[in-house]
N, C-alpha and C positions, 0 to 999 in steps of 0.2 A: 532481299536475300540476306541471310545471316552468315557471318563468317564462322569458321571453325572455332575461333577464340571465344565467340559469344554463345555457342551451343553448350548446354550443361553436360558435364561429364558424369560418369558413374561416381567418381571420387567427390566431385562437387555436390552431387545430389546427396551422397552419404553424409558429407560434412554439414549440409544444410539441415538434414534431418536430425543430426546430432545436436546442432545449435538450437534447433526448434525444441527438442526434448529438454535441453538444459534450461532454456528460457521458460518453458512451461513449468518445470520443477521450481524455478526461482519464483515465478508468479504465484504458484500454490503456497510456497513458504511465506511470501510477503503477505498474501491474503490472510493466512493463519496468524501472522504477527499483528496485522491490522485488527483482526477480531479480538486478540488479546488486549491490545491497547484500548479498543473501544470498551471492553469489559472493565478495564482498570479505570477509565474515565468515568464510567457510570458509578463505580465504587467511590471514587473521589467526590463526585457530585453528591452522592448520598451522604457521605461523611460531612461535607460542607453544609448541607441542609440540616443535618443533625446538630452540628456545632453552632451554626449561625441562624437557623430557623428560616432561611430564605433559599430560593432556588438559584443555583449557580448559573443557570441559563438566562436569568433575567438581565436585560440590558441595563446599563447604568451602574453596574457594580464596579466598573473601572472608570476612573475620572480622566480628565484631560492629559495628565502626565503618565497614564498607564498604571497607576497604583490604585 
């Protein structure tokens, strides 16, 4: 048996829906930003290959000290 304090209220349900909508909007925005960053990364990789003649995804480009 649940107590009255544990039962959802109309106000609580409304707030939950509001928070859900805000989180969904934030997720949509973050996904869009991620796509922009991915596109920028691909552009940088293409410029790196153009400049250095090698693929930036190849392992071994970074040595032990991170340079």
